[in-house]
Rosetta silent file (secondary structure, phi, psi, omega in degrees, C-alpha in Angstrom):
SEQUENCE: MPSIKSLLSELVKVEGINAAVVVGRDGFVIEGMTGGGRLDIEAVGAVISTGIGSSEVMGQSLKVGEMTQAMIEYKDGVIVMGLLGKNAILAIVADSKANLGNVRYQLKQRSPEIERAL
SCORE:     score description
SCORE:     0.000 S_00000001
   1 L     0.000  132.655 -179.930  -78.145   67.264  241.287 S_00000001
   2 L   -65.639  152.640  178.024  -75.543   65.822  238.865 S_00000001
   3 L   -79.204  161.158  178.029  -75.010   62.054  238.796 S_00000001
   4 H   -63.128  -41.214 -179.006  -71.765   60.526  240.075 S_00000001
   5 H   -53.918  -51.100  179.936  -71.091   59.419  236.483 S_00000001
   6 H   -67.486  -32.874  178.037  -71.252   63.012  235.136 S_00000001
   7 H   -66.754  -40.350  178.003  -69.151   64.330  238.000 S_00000001
   8 H   -72.785  -31.711  175.761  -66.445   61.725  237.331 S_00000001
   9 H   -61.413  -42.290  177.430  -66.686   62.357  233.590 S_00000001
  10 H   -67.747  -36.890 -179.472  -65.779   66.038  234.211 S_00000001
  11 H   -63.270  -40.541 -179.720  -62.963   65.025  236.509 S_00000001
  12 L   -75.135   -3.438  172.248  -61.250   62.827  233.896 S_00000001
  13 L   -81.455  -16.161  179.260  -61.245   65.816  231.486 S_00000001
  14 L   -65.389  128.605 -177.961  -58.659   67.463  233.717 S_00000001
  15 L   -52.030  130.640 -178.665  -55.275   67.309  232.093 S_00000001
  16 L    93.547  -19.485  179.650  -53.220   64.427  233.415 S_00000001
  17 E   -86.204  119.808 -176.361  -56.088   62.539  235.039 S_00000001
  18 E   -95.141  -27.607 -176.365  -56.531   59.126  233.518 S_00000001
  19 E  -159.831  150.308  173.778  -59.257   57.632  235.682 S_00000001
  20 E  -138.792  128.322 -174.857  -61.542   58.553  238.593 S_00000001
  21 E  -133.341  135.024  169.952  -63.252   55.833  240.600 S_00000001
  22 E  -100.917  124.035 -174.751  -65.680   55.801  243.505 S_00000001
  23 E  -123.148  138.975  169.391  -65.167   52.621  245.515 S_00000001
  24 E   -73.816  159.594  176.358  -67.118   51.263  248.416 S_00000001
  25 L   -59.601  -19.065 -179.478  -65.225   50.263  251.549 S_00000001
  26 L   -87.556    1.269  178.593  -65.940   46.647  250.550 S_00000001
  27 L    93.225  -11.187  178.419  -63.846   47.095  247.311 S_00000001
  28 L   -74.182  132.289 -175.992  -66.782   47.155  244.962 S_00000001
  29 E   -74.566  123.330  175.599  -66.776   49.927  242.331 S_00000001
  30 E   -80.267  -46.321  177.391  -69.746   52.295  242.688 S_00000001
  31 E  -162.341  147.034  176.357  -68.865   54.253  239.522 S_00000001
  32 E  -150.406  152.152  176.820  -65.740   54.796  237.529 S_00000001
  33 E  -140.982  146.673  173.430  -64.686   56.660  234.435 S_00000001
  34 E  -118.430  156.374  179.778  -61.544   56.645  232.396 S_00000001
  35 L   -89.691   33.526  177.962  -60.180   59.287  230.035 S_00000001
  36 L   100.309   -2.053  176.238  -59.982   56.748  227.214 S_00000001
  37 L   -78.906  179.933 -179.816  -57.276   54.517  228.600 S_00000001
  38 L  -104.884   46.285  177.838  -57.406   50.815  229.130 S_00000001
  39 L   -84.095  136.246 -179.001  -57.526   50.751  232.858 S_00000001
  40 L   -84.662  105.637 -173.689  -59.511   48.009  234.543 S_00000001
  41 H   -64.140  -34.820 -178.126  -61.924   49.939  236.823 S_00000001
  42 H   -68.679  -40.154  177.983  -62.883   46.772  238.793 S_00000001
  43 H   -62.313  -35.908  179.065  -59.242   46.027  239.583 S_00000001
  44 H   -60.541  -43.895  179.953  -58.813   49.571  240.790 S_00000001
  45 H   -56.714  -47.255 -179.071  -61.665   49.088  243.236 S_00000001
  46 H   -63.148  -46.089 -179.301  -60.177   46.042  244.829 S_00000001
  47 H   -76.321  -28.282  178.410  -56.721   47.462  245.410 S_00000001
  48 H   -64.408  -50.528 -178.162  -57.891   50.880  246.494 S_00000001
  49 H   -57.637  -41.369  175.845  -59.982   49.694  249.425 S_00000001
  50 H   -62.074  -45.572 -179.120  -57.008   47.643  250.666 S_00000001
  51 H   -61.923  -40.510  178.477  -54.671   50.588  250.279 S_00000001
  52 H   -65.913  -43.043  178.300  -56.939   52.945  252.198 S_00000001
  53 H   -57.303  -46.933 -177.077  -57.257   50.422  255.058 S_00000001
  54 H   -66.067  -37.046 -179.348  -53.498   50.182  255.356 S_00000001
  55 H   -65.428  -40.534 -178.518  -53.094   54.014  255.161 S_00000001
  56 H   -67.458  -39.248  179.176  -55.679   54.456  258.021 S_00000001
  57 H   -66.012  -40.027 -178.701  -53.872   51.886  260.198 S_00000001
  58 H   -62.437  -45.714 -179.288  -50.504   53.659  259.554 S_00000001
  59 H   -63.141  -38.813  178.370  -52.090   57.000  260.603 S_00000001
  60 H   -68.704  -45.016 -177.691  -53.549   55.557  263.772 S_00000001
  61 H   -63.456  -34.975 -178.428  -50.279   53.835  264.694 S_00000001
  62 L   -92.409    2.795  175.377  -48.259   57.012  264.090 S_00000001
  63 L    53.784   54.118 -178.612  -50.886   59.108  265.964 S_00000001
  64 L  -116.114    8.936  175.567  -51.321   61.687  263.170 S_00000001
  65 L    93.422 -174.994 -179.430  -55.171   61.630  263.169 S_00000001
  66 L   -73.533  146.806 -178.870  -57.695   60.486  260.608 S_00000001
  67 L   -72.583  139.605  176.796  -56.665   60.177  257.052 S_00000001
  68 L  -118.296  -31.861  179.239  -58.025   62.881  254.762 S_00000001
  69 E  -158.888  144.402  176.404  -56.059   62.211  251.562 S_00000001
  70 E  -134.255  140.608 -178.225  -53.370   59.815  250.439 S_00000001
  71 E  -134.031  131.424 -177.524  -51.040   60.082  247.493 S_00000001
  72 E  -125.566  123.472  177.029  -48.753   57.351  246.194 S_00000001
  73 E   -98.416  136.725  178.969  -46.255   58.062  243.416 S_00000001
  74 E  -124.297  169.874 -179.716  -45.037   55.330  241.035 S_00000001
  75 L   -53.081  -42.217 -175.101  -42.604   55.434  238.140 S_00000001
  76 L  -108.635    7.624  179.952  -45.390   55.976  235.538 S_00000001
  77 E   173.821 -173.970  179.749  -48.087   57.767  237.549 S_00000001
  78 E  -138.609  150.520  172.818  -49.687   58.684  240.774 S_00000001
  79 E  -120.275  127.862  174.313  -52.782   57.638  242.697 S_00000001
  80 E  -118.386  128.477 -176.606  -54.559   60.157  244.917 S_00000001
  81 E  -126.415  148.174  174.356  -57.261   58.885  247.227 S_00000001
  82 E  -148.543  154.740 -176.786  -59.694   60.559  249.595 S_00000001
  83 E   -85.202  146.910  174.276  -62.566   59.412  251.725 S_00000001
  84 E  -117.536   88.422 -173.621  -66.179   60.134  250.795 S_00000001
  85 L    66.313 -155.366 -178.327  -67.860   59.878  254.177 S_00000001
  86 L   -90.536  -14.567 -173.883  -67.471   56.546  256.024 S_00000001
  87 L  -113.045   -0.660 -175.936  -68.466   54.233  253.283 S_00000001
  88 E  -143.838  162.988 -178.999  -66.746   55.263  250.041 S_00000001
  89 E  -136.182  137.327  173.629  -63.443   56.366  248.593 S_00000001
  90 E  -101.700  122.488  177.242  -62.594   58.562  245.609 S_00000001
  91 E  -120.557  130.357  175.603  -59.484   57.459  243.792 S_00000001
  92 E  -114.017  127.712  175.375  -57.809   59.363  240.956 S_00000001
  93 E  -102.888  123.955 -178.241  -55.215   57.817  238.674 S_00000001
  94 E  -129.438  156.838 -179.671  -52.983   60.320  236.986 S_00000001
  95 E   -81.626  171.267 -175.001  -50.016   60.084  234.692 S_00000001
  96 L   -67.288  -17.892 -176.303  -46.458   60.968  235.662 S_00000001
  97 L   -96.840   -2.523 -176.307  -46.584   64.369  233.934 S_00000001
  98 L   -67.360  151.327  171.679  -49.735   65.522  235.798 S_00000001
  99 L   -75.749  103.465 -172.123  -49.578   68.566  238.064 S_00000001
 100 H   -63.005  -33.094  173.688  -49.817   66.857  241.386 S_00000001
 101 H   -60.429  -43.577  179.728  -50.916   70.003  243.161 S_00000001
 102 H   -69.494  -38.201  176.635  -53.820   70.353  240.738 S_00000001
 103 H   -58.332  -49.820 -179.917  -54.742   66.645  241.067 S_00000001
 104 H   -63.082  -39.069  178.079  -54.917   66.983  244.882 S_00000001
 105 H   -63.849  -45.627  178.357  -56.854   70.192  244.540 S_00000001
 106 H   -58.050  -42.529  179.376  -59.337   68.578  242.182 S_00000001
 107 H   -66.109  -42.988 -174.197  -59.979   65.733  244.620 S_00000001
 108 H   -71.998  -37.196 -178.979  -60.439   68.081  247.593 S_00000001
 109 H   -74.746  -38.059 -177.879  -62.759   70.474  245.653 S_00000001
 110 H   -87.551  -16.530 -176.510  -64.940   67.804  243.981 S_00000001
 111 H   -57.996  -49.191 -176.546  -65.219   65.320  246.804 S_00000001
 112 H   -56.867  -38.073  179.572  -68.117   67.071  248.654 S_00000001
 113 H   -73.250  -36.692  173.942  -70.291   67.113  245.575 S_00000001
 114 H   -64.363  -39.273 -179.668  -69.481   63.529  244.687 S_00000001
 115 H   -68.733  -39.401  176.859  -70.276   62.462  248.297 S_00000001
 116 H   -62.609  -32.244  177.771  -73.624   64.282  248.096 S_00000001
 117 H   -73.430  -14.958  178.401  -74.427   62.380  244.923 S_00000001
 118 L   -66.810    0.000    0.000  -73.888   59.086  246.640 S_00000001
């Protein structure tokens, strides 16, 4: 079975993806890879766990079911997040020129294997 590190390494090779981080629900980074940028992986971990918690509360309040994936667009990029079981989150940071459909597809397709590697 491939390691989490090798799976994330393959993910950041996808055009437009700058970082891929597996974060525990406690905000601690389990593993993270960047595509050569200067992104602080530890900082990503802290903010992602908080963001997921808020997204889950929003979904419960609006009665739309459990969260499966969240995407937030910013001026210079996008963050796509998905749950890896009950204890971890996969977050992908992509640039503003990334194909968002492909980024979401990559998260959905690769999450089961990353979850198994946990």
